[in-house]
Each structure stands twice: as C-alpha cells, then as structure tokens.
C-alpha positions, 0 to 999 in steps of 0.5 A: 124163712123159706115161706117169708122169701116166697111171700116177698117175691110174691108181693114184688111180682104182684106190685110189679104186675100192677105197675105194669097194668097201670102204664098200659091203661094210660097208653093212648095206642089203639083204635078208638071209636065213638058212635051216636045211635040216634040223631045226626048219627055222629061217629068218630074214629082215632087210630093212634100209635104211641112212641113214648111221649109222641103219638101219631095217627088217623082221624075221622069225625062227622055225622051222616050229613058231612064229616072230615078226616085226616092225620094228627101228631101229638105230645103227652103232657101231664097225662094229657094227649095234646094234638095237631091236626091235618085234613085229607082235603080242604073242607076238614077245616084244618091244614091239608095234609101232609102239613098240620096246624101250627098249634095244638087245638084239642087234648084227649085223657084216658078215663078207665078204659076210654079216651075222653076228647076235649075241643078248644073254645075260643083261641089259643092262649085262652086255655078253655076246653070243652068235652066233646065225646067219650071214645071207647076202644074197639079191640075187635068187639062191638062199641057202646052207642051213645043214645043221648041225642038232645 
C-alpha cells in the first residue's frame, strides 16, 4: 500500500513537471538571434518579454549593407505570436516609434528550442506568409550560423 501511494505521487509530480516544461518551451521570452556566416551576413536579433498572451520587445534586422531596428508589440493566438512594429527612424519602413503599425504583418512560432519568423506576403487579408529565418535562443552561448547563402 505504501509503495502504491509513493508511485502515484511520483507519477503526478512527473506529469506536472512535463506540463511545466511544455509551457516553458512555448514561451516567447528571451533573446533570439539569427546570423548568416556568408553572403550579405544577414543578422536579426529580438529581445522579447511575454506577459500572458501579450509580448513586447526590441528588434533589429539587416545585412552588412543596411538594416533597421525598433520595437514591437504582439499577441499570441493559437500558438502564433502576431506582431506590429515601429522603427527607430524613417528608413526602417515602419511607423516611427513610439507609434506602431496599425496591422500585424508578421508572426513567430516556436519550433522546439527555436523561433521561426514568418513574414507577410502581399497585403493584409490575403493571409499569405513565407518562412523568413529561424532564430535561436542566445542563453549566453554561441548561436549556430546559417551557412546557406544561395
């Protein structure tokens, strides 16, 4: 009898631990980085803070020739983080901070430990998106570089 109670508690704790681990894996919190080791040396960096289904943060995206940066706000729907941007200057191609775009133009999804960035094709309402880059968590360690430079 004593053994069954302990076994039941062990299973319960294990299931709760798996639930916590799965919830943590779906978080958008943190520093996310993409870097290309060839071609134009494309790089992107996002620092995101999640509060419930709302996310805010900073972003940068560019190559060795040019780039942009700013802030973002987003909401999570069905496991996807849909975002609106603002840029730190007019050349970013977005509303200038602190004003944000009216519409969500991109979304992000978790894929294991990574964050996949999808960009909108065409105009809002077409609901067409294309995979742009895969961002990796930095966690203070080296981030793998993309060597695919077609």
